[in-house]
C-alpha positions as CSV (number, residue, x, y, z in Angstrom):
1,M,-196.3,-107.2,212.2
2,E,-199.4,-107.8,210.4
3,T,-198.2,-111.7,210.7
4,S,-198.4,-111.7,215.0
5,E,-201.4,-110.0,214.3
6,I,-202.7,-112.8,212.4
7,R,-201.4,-115.6,215.3
8,S,-202.9,-113.7,218.1
9,S,-206.4,-113.5,216.7
10,R,-206.5,-117.1,216.0
11,S,-207.5,-118.3,219.8
12,E,-211.0,-115.6,218.8
13,T,-211.7,-117.5,215.4
14,E,-210.7,-121.4,216.7
15,D,-214.2,-122.5,215.6
16,I,-213.3,-121.0,212.2
17,D,-211.8,-123.7,210.0
18,F,-209.0,-121.6,208.2
19,P,-205.8,-122.4,207.2
20,F,-203.5,-120.4,209.0
21,T,-200.4,-122.1,208.7
22,E,-200.5,-122.2,204.4
23,F,-201.3,-118.2,204.9
24,E,-198.3,-117.3,207.1
25,H,-196.4,-119.3,204.7
26,L,-197.9,-117.4,201.5
27,L,-197.6,-113.7,203.8
28,D,-193.8,-115.1,203.7
29,N,-193.4,-115.7,200.0
30,F,-195.1,-112.2,199.6
31,D,-192.7,-110.5,201.6
32,N,-189.7,-112.5,199.8
33,K,-191.1,-111.8,196.2
34,N,-191.6,-108.1,197.1
35,E,-187.8,-107.9,198.3
36,N,-186.6,-109.3,194.8
37,C,-189.3,-106.7,192.7
38,L,-188.0,-104.1,194.7
39,I,-184.2,-105.3,193.2
40,V,-185.3,-104.7,189.7
41,Q,-186.9,-101.7,190.1
42,D,-184.0,-100.2,191.1
43,K,-182.0,-101.3,188.1
44,E,-181.8,-99.3,185.1
45,W,-183.8,-100.5,181.9
46,V,-181.5,-101.4,179.5
47,P,-183.0,-101.6,176.1
48,P,-182.6,-104.9,174.0
49,P,-179.9,-105.0,171.5
50,L,-180.8,-104.2,167.8
51,T,-180.6,-107.4,165.5
52,I,-179.5,-105.5,162.1
53,T,-179.3,-107.3,158.7
54,S,-177.1,-105.9,156.3
55,K,-179.4,-105.0,153.5
56,R,-177.5,-106.6,150.6
57,N,-178.2,-109.9,152.5
58,I,-182.0,-109.4,152.2
59,R,-183.5,-111.4,150.2
60,C,-186.9,-111.2,148.3
61,A,-189.6,-113.7,146.3
62,Q,-192.7,-113.2,144.4
63,K,-195.0,-114.1,147.1
64,S,-197.3,-111.7,148.8
65,F,-196.5,-110.0,152.7
66,N,-197.6,-111.7,155.5
67,Q,-199.2,-108.8,157.1
68,P,-199.2,-108.4,161.0
69,T,-202.0,-108.4,163.1
70,L,-201.1,-105.0,165.0
71,K,-202.7,-104.2,168.5
72,L,-201.6,-100.7,169.1
73,D,-202.5,-98.8,172.0
74,D,-202.6,-94.9,172.1
75,V,-199.3,-93.8,172.1
76,E,-200.3,-89.9,172.8
77,Q,-201.7,-89.8,176.2
78,N,-203.4,-86.4,176.7
79,N,-202.7,-84.4,180.0
80,I,-205.1,-83.6,182.6
81,T,-205.7,-79.5,181.6
82,L,-207.7,-77.7,184.1
83,E,-207.2,-74.0,182.4
84,L,-206.1,-72.8,179.3
85,K,-202.3,-71.9,179.7
86,S,-201.5,-68.6,178.0
87,P,-199.1,-68.0,175.1
88,L,-196.2,-66.8,177.6
89,Q,-196.6,-70.2,179.2
90,Y,-196.1,-72.4,177.2
91,F,-193.1,-70.3,175.7
92,S,-191.7,-70.5,179.4
93,E,-191.7,-74.2,179.5
94,Y,-189.1,-74.2,176.6
95,F,-187.1,-71.4,177.4
96,D,-187.0,-70.5,181.5
97,D,-185.9,-67.6,183.2
98,D,-182.4,-69.4,183.5
99,V,-181.6,-69.6,180.1
100,F,-182.5,-65.5,179.9
101,E,-180.3,-65.1,182.6
102,K,-177.4,-67.0,181.5
103,M,-177.9,-65.5,177.9
104,A,-177.8,-61.8,179.7
105,Y,-174.4,-62.7,181.4
106,H,-172.8,-64.3,178.1
107,I,-173.9,-60.7,176.6
108,N,-172.3,-58.8,179.3
109,L,-169.5,-61.0,179.2
110,Y,-169.1,-60.8,175.8
111,A,-169.2,-57.1,175.5
112,I,-166.8,-56.5,178.2
113,Q,-163.7,-58.5,176.6
114,K,-164.5,-56.3,173.3
115,G,-164.3,-53.0,175.6
116,V,-168.2,-52.0,175.6
117,T,-169.2,-49.9,178.9
118,R,-172.5,-49.8,178.2
119,F,-175.3,-50.6,175.8
120,E,-177.8,-48.1,173.9
121,T,-180.7,-47.3,175.9
122,F,-184.2,-48.4,174.1
123,N,-186.7,-45.4,173.7
124,R,-189.8,-44.5,171.8
125,Y,-187.7,-42.4,169.5
126,S,-184.5,-44.3,169.1
127,Y,-184.8,-48.2,169.7
128,H,-183.1,-49.2,166.6
129,N,-179.3,-48.2,168.2
130,G,-180.4,-50.5,171.2
131,F,-181.5,-53.2,169.3
132,F,-178.5,-53.3,167.2
133,S,-176.0,-52.9,170.3
134,L,-177.8,-56.0,171.8
135,R,-177.5,-57.7,168.7
136,N,-174.1,-57.7,167.6
137,N,-172.8,-58.4,171.9
138,L,-175.5,-61.6,171.3
139,H,-173.7,-64.8,172.7
140,I,-175.1,-68.2,174.4
141,V,-171.5,-69.4,175.7
142,D,-168.0,-67.8,176.6
143,N,-166.0,-68.2,173.8
144,N,-163.1,-68.4,176.2
145,E,-164.1,-71.8,177.9
146,I,-164.4,-73.6,174.3
147,P,-162.0,-76.4,174.6
148,N,-158.9,-76.5,172.1
149,G,-159.5,-79.3,170.1
150,N,-163.6,-79.0,170.1
151,K,-165.2,-81.0,167.5
152,D,-168.9,-79.6,168.2
153,K,-169.7,-77.3,165.3
154,F,-172.8,-76.1,166.9
155,I,-171.3,-75.7,170.4
156,K,-171.8,-71.4,170.6
157,V,-176.1,-72.9,170.3
158,R,-176.1,-76.1,171.6
159,P,-177.1,-75.2,175.2
160,L,-180.0,-72.8,173.4
161,Y,-181.2,-76.2,171.6
162,A,-180.5,-78.5,174.0
163,A,-183.7,-76.6,176.0
164,V,-185.3,-77.1,173.2
165,Q,-185.2,-80.5,172.9
166,K,-185.6,-81.3,176.4
167,K,-188.9,-80.1,176.0
168,C,-189.9,-81.6,173.1
169,N,-188.7,-85.3,174.0
170,S,-190.9,-85.0,176.7
171,L,-194.2,-84.5,174.8
172,P,-196.5,-86.9,175.0
173,M,-196.2,-88.6,171.2
174,E,-198.6,-89.1,168.1
175,R,-199.2,-92.2,166.8
176,N,-197.7,-91.5,163.3
177,L,-194.4,-90.0,163.3
178,C,-192.0,-89.2,160.5
179,V,-187.9,-88.3,159.9
180,D,-186.8,-85.8,158.0
181,E,-184.3,-83.0,157.3
182,Q,-185.9,-79.4,157.5
183,M,-185.5,-77.1,154.9
184,G,-182.6,-74.3,155.1
185,I,-180.4,-76.0,157.9
186,K,-179.4,-79.2,158.0
187,V,-181.2,-80.7,160.9
188,F,-183.1,-83.8,161.4
189,L,-186.1,-84.4,163.0
190,L,-188.4,-86.8,164.7
191,C,-192.0,-85.3,164.1
192,G,-195.7,-86.3,164.5
193,E,-197.8,-85.3,161.4
194,S,-199.6,-82.3,163.2
195,G,-195.9,-80.5,163.2
196,T,-194.9,-81.1,166.5
197,I,-191.2,-81.6,167.2
198,Y,-190.4,-84.3,169.5
199,N,-186.6,-85.4,169.0
200,I,-183.8,-83.1,167.1
201,L,-180.5,-83.9,165.5
202,L,-178.1,-80.9,164.5
203,F,-176.1,-82.8,161.7
204,Q,-172.8,-82.2,161.5
205,G,-171.3,-84.6,159.1
206,Y,-171.4,-88.0,158.4
207,Y,-168.3,-88.8,161.0
208,E,-170.0,-88.1,163.5
209,L,-172.2,-91.8,162.8
210,D,-171.3,-95.3,163.7
211,Q,-169.2,-96.0,160.7
212,D,-169.7,-99.2,161.0
213,L,-173.4,-99.1,161.2
214,R,-173.5,-96.9,158.4
215,K,-171.6,-98.9,155.9
216,T,-174.2,-101.5,156.7
217,I,-177.3,-99.9,157.2
218,G,-176.6,-96.4,155.1
219,S,-176.4,-93.0,156.4
220,G,-180.3,-92.4,156.5
221,A,-181.3,-95.4,158.7
222,N,-178.5,-94.5,161.1
223,V,-180.2,-91.6,161.4
224,V,-183.3,-92.7,162.1
225,L,-182.0,-95.0,164.6
226,I,-180.2,-92.1,166.3
227,L,-184.1,-90.1,166.5
228,R,-185.3,-93.1,167.8
229,K,-183.6,-93.3,171.2
230,T,-186.5,-91.6,172.4
231,L,-189.3,-94.5,171.2
232,Q,-186.9,-97.4,172.6
233,Q,-189.6,-98.9,174.4
234,L,-191.9,-98.9,172.3
235,Q,-193.0,-101.3,169.5
236,I,-192.0,-99.3,165.8
237,Y,-193.2,-100.4,162.4
238,A,-191.9,-98.1,160.1
239,T,-192.8,-97.0,156.7
240,G,-189.9,-95.4,154.0
241,T,-188.7,-95.0,150.5
242,I,-186.2,-97.0,149.3
243,R,-183.6,-98.0,146.8
244,T,-183.9,-101.2,145.6
245,N,-180.3,-101.6,144.4
246,W,-179.2,-101.2,148.4
247,F,-181.5,-105.0,148.2
248,A,-179.9,-108.3,147.3
249,N,-181.8,-107.4,143.4
250,P,-185.6,-107.4,144.8
251,P,-187.2,-109.6,141.7
252,L,-189.3,-106.4,140.7
253,L,-190.7,-105.0,137.2
254,S,-189.2,-102.9,135.4
255,D,-190.1,-99.2,134.8
256,K,-190.6,-99.6,131.3
257,V,-192.6,-102.9,131.5
258,M,-194.7,-100.6,134.7
259,R,-195.3,-97.7,132.3
260,K,-196.9,-100.1,129.3
261,L,-199.1,-101.6,131.8
262,G,-200.0,-97.8,133.1
263,R,-200.7,-95.6,135.8
264,G,-202.0,-97.3,139.2
265,T,-199.7,-100.3,138.6
266,T,-198.9,-101.9,141.8
267,F,-196.1,-105.4,141.7
268,E,-195.5,-106.8,145.2
269,V,-192.2,-108.6,146.8
270,T,-191.7,-110.2,150.9
271,T,-188.2,-110.8,151.8
272,D,-187.1,-114.2,151.6
273,V,-185.6,-114.5,155.0
274,P,-186.1,-116.0,158.5
275,G,-186.7,-113.1,161.4
276,C,-186.8,-110.5,158.6
277,N,-190.6,-109.7,157.6
278,I,-190.7,-106.5,155.4
279,G,-193.2,-106.0,152.4
280,I,-192.0,-104.6,148.9
281,V,-194.4,-102.4,146.7
282,K,-193.3,-100.9,143.3
283,W,-196.4,-98.4,142.8
284,F,-196.2,-96.2,139.5
285,D,-197.5,-92.8,139.1
286,N,-195.4,-90.5,136.7
287,I,-193.1,-92.1,138.1
288,A,-192.2,-96.0,139.8
289,V,-192.3,-95.3,143.4
290,N,-190.1,-97.6,145.8
291,L,-191.3,-98.5,149.4
292,G,-190.9,-100.9,152.0
293,S,-192.6,-101.5,155.4
294,N,-192.1,-103.8,158.3
295,F,-196.2,-103.9,158.5
296,I,-198.3,-102.8,155.6
297,A,-197.9,-103.4,151.8
298,S,-200.4,-103.0,149.1
299,G,-203.4,-103.9,151.8
300,E,-206.4,-101.7,150.7
301,V,-206.7,-100.2,147.4
302,D,-208.2,-97.0,147.2
303,R,-208.6,-94.3,144.4
304,V,-207.3,-90.9,143.9
305,T,-207.1,-88.3,140.9
306,R,-204.7,-87.6,138.7
307,W,-204.5,-84.7,135.9
308,D,-204.0,-86.8,132.8
309,K,-201.4,-85.1,130.0
310,K,-202.6,-86.8,127.2
311,E,-206.1,-86.8,127.4
312,K,-205.8,-82.9,128.9
313,Q,-208.5,-84.2,131.8
314,F,-208.9,-85.5,135.4
315,V,-208.3,-89.4,136.0
316,D,-208.8,-91.9,138.7
317,I,-206.2,-94.5,139.4
318,E,-205.9,-97.0,142.2
319,R,-203.3,-95.9,145.2
320,T,-202.0,-99.1,147.5
321,E,-202.8,-98.7,151.2
322,I,-198.4,-98.3,151.8
323,V,-198.3,-95.1,149.7
324,R,-201.7,-93.2,151.4
325,L,-200.4,-94.0,155.1
326,Y,-196.9,-92.5,153.6
327,N,-198.3,-89.2,152.4
328,K,-200.6,-88.3,155.6
329,S,-198.0,-89.3,158.0
330,M,-194.6,-88.0,155.9
331,G,-195.8,-84.8,156.0
332,G,-195.1,-83.8,159.8
333,V,-191.7,-82.1,159.1
334,D,-192.5,-80.0,155.9
335,K,-196.4,-78.8,158.1
336,L,-193.2,-77.3,160.6
337,D,-191.7,-75.3,157.7
338,Q,-194.7,-74.3,157.1
339,L,-195.9,-72.9,160.4
340,I,-192.6,-71.2,160.9
341,S,-192.3,-69.4,157.0
342,Y,-195.7,-67.4,158.2
343,Y,-194.1,-66.2,161.4
344,R,-190.4,-66.2,160.9
345,I,-188.1,-64.3,162.8
346,F,-186.4,-62.1,160.5
347,I,-183.0,-61.7,161.3
348,R,-180.6,-60.1,158.7
349,S,-176.9,-61.2,159.2
350,R,-174.3,-63.1,157.4
351,K,-173.2,-64.1,161.6
352,W,-175.0,-68.2,161.7
353,T,-175.0,-68.2,165.0
354,L,-177.6,-65.2,164.8
355,R,-180.0,-67.1,162.5
356,M,-179.6,-70.8,164.5
357,I,-180.3,-68.8,167.0
358,M,-183.5,-67.3,166.2
359,H,-184.5,-70.7,164.3
360,A,-184.6,-72.5,168.0
361,F,-187.2,-69.5,169.4
362,D,-189.1,-70.0,165.7
363,M,-189.2,-73.9,166.2
364,A,-190.4,-73.6,170.1
365,I,-193.0,-71.4,169.0
366,S,-194.5,-73.3,166.6
367,N,-194.3,-75.9,168.8
368,C,-195.9,-74.0,171.4
369,W,-199.0,-72.8,168.7
370,I,-199.3,-76.4,168.0
371,Q,-199.6,-77.6,172.0
372,Y,-202.1,-74.7,172.4
373,K,-204.3,-75.9,169.8
374,K,-204.4,-79.5,171.3
375,E,-205.4,-78.2,174.7
376,A,-207.9,-76.4,173.2
377,D,-209.6,-79.0,171.8
378,I,-209.4,-80.8,174.6
379,L,-211.2,-78.1,176.9
380,K,-213.3,-77.7,173.6
381,V,-212.8,-73.9,173.5
382,P,-214.5,-72.4,170.3
383,F,-212.3,-71.7,167.5
384,L,-214.0,-67.9,167.3
385,K,-212.9,-67.8,171.0
386,L,-209.3,-69.8,170.0
387,E,-208.5,-66.5,167.8
388,I,-209.3,-63.6,170.4
389,L,-206.8,-65.2,173.0
390,V,-204.2,-65.8,170.0
């Protein structure tokens, strides 16, 4: 259509020295390229395969770490927020009406299967019986639909956690993330330093991990790889504590030698394997701490205050950049536990399903509060007004 219009206008522009032939040829190539681009876009994006080196094959040498130059874009993109939503609207993004309708259906179904014909009513004088009547029949799935030979230990609460995880996976991520185990329940979380949850792994046992991968990199790293699925399209730089006996005898100073050198002593080595650039830092405070990273090592040194038992006074010791960054970013899961502990839904029961259900609500409420505060900062809502809204 566009080509025919260009050709028809050629007679009207005969006096203009315009390369019509070359221009039409470019248009034909442009159309062909667009067709190829459409075919590529239809293909599903497949992440590149991981190149994994066994820790025991990673050799180290006493040389300085070659720190890469990082050019990181902002990972967390603030959504356009025109007005501050109500707490109920934030909560409904995790558990919509469909979730509660299914929950009500399974509660009634379980009650009928037990022979319960009616629930106790709630009123201002007697709410105790009504609450326990619902609590004793609280179910998320139909027990009769659980298949024989089921290996999912959390199948009775899986739909609820799937709803929480779906929303968490859709949240814009922060720059500094951490992976850690939550206190009380065997749940591994991918959290930001603000305490926001981005991914959840209900850990059932080591049997659900890739056993070949577990032998190569260990169980902890295997869990990290599972939780990093939401980060596959991003370039990831990591820092963490390590066990040096998993490596090929890195030439680090012994704890005894570093204790004699004093608190704040640092010793650094670097991997001596092609295609593997990892810095290993041993830092001595009260005890020796070993950390590894693929983007930072000793770096810039600052000073922190520590209590000296012998001198009975505070002293300043040197702290490396890798330790400072690790301490800053690793407390996300601990901060989440702290927020949950303030207003935890307390329920006294021996049924693990009830405790897990309430814990799912606790995690969602904590995430809602953090989202609420972030959007309030974007809209520049004064803190006093924020407290009134809560």
